[in-house]
N, C-alpha and C positions, 0 to 999 in steps of 0.2 A: 303536528296537528292533534295528536292524542293528548299531549301535555296541556295544550291550550283549552281542552275540554275539561280540565280538572283532574286528569289521570296522573298518577305517580309513576314515573318511568325509572326502572332500574336498568342501567346501561353498563354492560361489561365489555371492555375493549382492551386489547393488548398493544401497548405502545402506539397510541393514536398519533397520526400525522398532525401538523400544525393547523391545517384548515379545520380539522375536527376539534383539536384542543382549544382553539380560540372561541369555540361555541360554549365551553364550560363556564358556568357562573361561579361555582364554589369548588375548591380543590382541597382534598385531605390526603396527606402523604403518611403512610404507616410503614414501619419496619420493626420486626421483632416485637410486635405488640406495643410499640411506642409511637406517639404522634410526633411527627417531625414538622408538619405544617398543616394548618387549617385556616382557611380564609379565602378571599376572592382569588380566582385563578389568575386574573390579569395582574395582580400584585405579587405573585409568587416569585417571578424572576427578580423583581426589585428587592424582595425580602432576602433571597439567597445572596444577592449582590451585597446587601448591607452586612451580612455575617461573613463575607470573604469568599463566597463561591460565585465566580463570575462566569456567566454563560458565554461561550464563544460565539462569534458572529455566524449566522446561517445554521446554527445548531437547533435541532428540534427541542423545544422546552421539555416535552415529555421524556425524550431520551436523556436529556441533561439531568433531570431529576432522578431517573433510575441510575444513571452513572454515578451521581453524587452519593446516593444511598448505598450502592454497592462498592463504593470506594475506587471505581475505575476511571473517574473523570480526571482530566488535566486540572480542573478547578480544585479537586481534592489534593492533588500533588502540590499545587501552588500554595494551598492553605497549610499543608504540612511544612513546607519550606519556610513560610512566614511565621508560623506558630511553634516551630520546633518539631522534633521527631515525635511521632505518635505510635504507640505500641499496637501493631495490627496483627499480632500473633493469634489473638482470640477471635475465632470466626464461628458464626452460628451455623446451624444445619443447612440453612438456605443460602450459604455462601455470601452472607451479608456481613460486612466489616462492622463488628460490634462497637469498636472504638469510635468510628465515624457516626454510627447511629446514636451513641450516648452523647457525643458532642452536639449533634444537631438537635437532639431531644432537649438537652439542657439550654441551648440557645433559644429554642422555641418557648420553653417555660419562662424565660426571662424577657420575652418579647411583649410588645403592646398587644399583638394579636391574641395571645393567650389570655392576657388580663381582660380584654374586652369580652372574649368568649366566656371566661370564668364569671364575669359580672352578669352576663346575660343568663347563664345557667343559675346563678344565685337568685335572680329575680323570679325565675321559673319555680325554684324550690320554695321561695317565700310564698308564692301564689298557691302552691300545693299545701303549704303548712296550715292554711286556714281551713282546709277540708278535714273531715273526720278521719282519724287514724284507722287504717285498714287492719284487719286481723292478720295473724301470722299466716293462716292458710291462704288468704287473699294475696299476701305479699309473695308467696311462692309461685303464683300464676304469672307466667312470662308471656302469655299470648296477648296480642293487641286487641283481640275481640273475644267475646264470650262464647260459650259452648253452642248456644242456640244460633248465633250468627254464623259460626262455622258450619253447623249442621245445615242451615238454610242454603248457604252458597254451594256446599259440596253436593247436597241433594239436587239443587237446581242444575248443577253441572252434569250430574249423573243422568238426570231426566233428559237433558239436551242430547247427551250421547245416545240414549235409548231411542229418541225420536229420529236422530240422524242415521242410526243403524238399525232400521226396523227388522232386517232379516233375522237377527239373533232373537229378538223378542217374539217374532212370529213362529220361529222354530221351537222355542221353549213352550209357547202356548199350545202348539200342535202336539208336541210330545206329552204334555200334561193331559190334554184331552184324550189322546189315544190310551195312555196308561189308565186314566179314569174309566174309560169304557171297558178295557180288559179286566181290571179289578172288579168293576161292577158286574160284568158278565160272569166271572168266576164265582163270586160270592152272592149272586142274585138268589133271592128266595131262601135265605138261611133261616132255619127253623129256630123256635125259642125253646131249645133243650140243651142238654150238656154238650152235644156235638156242635150245636149252633154257637155256643159260647166259645168253644175252641176255634171254630172257624173265624169268628169275629176277632179273636186274639191274633190269629194268623194274618188276617187282613190288615189289622192295625199295625202289626209288626212290619209287614211288607210296605205299607204306605209310609211309615215313619222312616224305615231304612232308605226308601227311594228319595224322600225329601232330604235326608242328610247327605246322601251322595250327590244329589243334584245341586245342593248349595255349595259344594266344593268348587264348582266352576267359578264362583265369585272370587276365589283366590287369584285367578288370572288378572282380574281388575287391579289388584294391589301390586302384582308383579309388573304389569304393563305401565301403570301410572307412578310407580315408585320413583323412577328417575325424574319425572316431571315435578313431583312434590319436593324431592330433595334439592 
């Protein structure tokens, strides 16, 4: 329902079952930083079958793809028998068979899927070429939106949190009012002489110190929301 309203959905799932997998429109398979497949999800099994990796009947496609990438599938064993022995001694940190990954990556680079994707990206690059060249500083910016857009949405979110949790705001206002009354009572009626100047310096120091320590509580917001942003 959210996607139909124009929202972008980022969906992370580990080894989805077939009833979920068949809902996917586009599929991208990555291993060791290399693209092994990118295209329509419904054509993925057909593509792997065309390069010699046949999915067994009643096997979940998502599990089949993971098995192929990790070199644990019977399809990989059959492919090795058909194409001769493959050196599988070199293994990456994530237990991914690097030889299988290299073979799949090379086969993808020589496929029509890669060529069509490359042509589509080329058209996008040509469209951008007509625009003015960005400066070096602007090239270094990797954010999708500018600073003011980010500031607007983060401020809006913080304001909503304040409205939804009024207890903290009321407590801060109450503490500020009480401290203002205490400081005002202590330094009320200060005279315009040398001692008065010293008293005013003391009051300014107290107020400044209090503001600095009270703002430290804002660090809790970063600690609490850090995991969400990451």
